[in-house]
C-alpha positions as CSV (number, residue, x, y, z in Angstrom):
1,M,41.7,-0.1,-48.5
2,L,40.5,-2.6,-45.9
3,R,44.0,-4.0,-45.6
4,Y,45.4,-0.5,-45.1
5,N,42.9,0.2,-42.3
6,L,43.7,-3.1,-40.6
7,S,47.5,-2.4,-40.6
8,V,46.9,1.1,-39.3
9,K,44.7,-0.3,-36.6
10,R,47.3,-2.9,-35.7
11,V,50.0,-0.3,-35.4
12,R,47.8,1.8,-33.1
13,I,47.0,-1.1,-30.9
14,F,50.7,-2.1,-30.7
15,S,51.6,1.5,-29.8
16,V,49.0,1.7,-27.0
17,V,50.2,-1.7,-25.6
18,L,53.8,-0.5,-25.8
19,M,52.9,2.7,-24.0
20,L,51.2,0.7,-21.2
21,F,54.3,-1.6,-21.0
22,A,56.6,1.4,-20.8
23,F,54.5,2.8,-18.0
24,M,54.5,-0.5,-16.1
25,F,58.2,-0.9,-16.8
26,G,59.2,2.4,-15.2
27,F,56.6,3.0,-12.5
28,T,57.3,2.2,-8.9
29,W,54.3,0.3,-7.6
30,N,54.4,0.5,-3.8
31,K,56.1,2.3,-0.9
32,Q,58.9,-0.3,-0.8
33,G,60.0,0.8,-4.2
34,F,59.1,-2.2,-6.3
35,C,59.8,-1.5,-9.9
36,F,58.9,-4.0,-12.6
37,G,61.6,-2.8,-14.9
38,D,64.3,-3.1,-12.2
39,N,63.4,-6.7,-11.7
40,I,63.5,-7.4,-15.5
41,L,67.0,-5.7,-15.8
42,T,68.3,-7.6,-12.7
43,G,67.0,-10.8,-14.2
44,L,68.9,-10.1,-17.4
45,G,72.0,-9.6,-15.3
46,L,72.1,-5.8,-15.9
47,S,72.2,-3.1,-13.2
48,S,69.2,-0.8,-13.0
49,W,71.3,2.0,-11.6
50,S,74.7,3.4,-12.8
51,N,76.2,3.5,-9.3
52,G,74.7,0.8,-7.1
53,T,71.4,2.3,-5.9
54,H,72.2,5.9,-6.9
55,G,73.1,7.7,-10.1
56,T,71.4,7.3,-13.4
57,H,68.3,5.1,-13.3
58,Y,68.5,3.1,-16.5
59,T,65.0,1.7,-16.0
60,A,63.5,5.2,-16.2
61,I,65.5,6.0,-19.3
62,F,64.5,2.8,-21.0
63,A,60.9,3.4,-20.1
64,L,61.0,6.9,-21.5
65,V,62.6,5.7,-24.8
66,L,59.9,2.9,-25.1
67,F,57.1,5.5,-24.4
68,L,58.6,7.9,-27.0
69,I,58.8,5.2,-29.6
70,A,55.2,4.2,-28.9
71,F,54.0,7.8,-29.0
72,L,55.8,8.4,-32.4
73,L,54.3,5.2,-33.8
74,F,50.8,6.3,-32.7
75,I,51.2,9.7,-34.2
76,S,52.6,8.4,-37.5
77,S,49.6,6.0,-37.7
78,T,47.1,8.7,-37.1
79,S,48.6,10.9,-39.8
80,K,48.1,8.1,-42.3
81,V,44.3,8.1,-41.9
82,D,42.6,8.0,-45.3
83,H,39.9,10.8,-45.3
84,S,38.7,10.0,-48.9
85,Q,35.7,8.0,-47.6
86,T,34.4,11.0,-45.7
87,E,34.6,13.4,-48.6
88,N,31.7,13.7,-51.0
């Protein structure tokens, strides 16, 4: 039982950290348009936009996908909570 609760807790913590990373990855931080995710994609040799500086913003899509994965992980971990200890 304790192992199960620890693994659920780890999944929840991981999903919250992943949500925060997704938010930081896709958010523009100042008026000049600094985006952490754009710098990561550029550093990996990938373009962050489909057509130069216009078109589809791949960073935003990637951030949304990461956030969705984190959200689904969190929801799945909360549905696995064992309520047998609270029942009498």
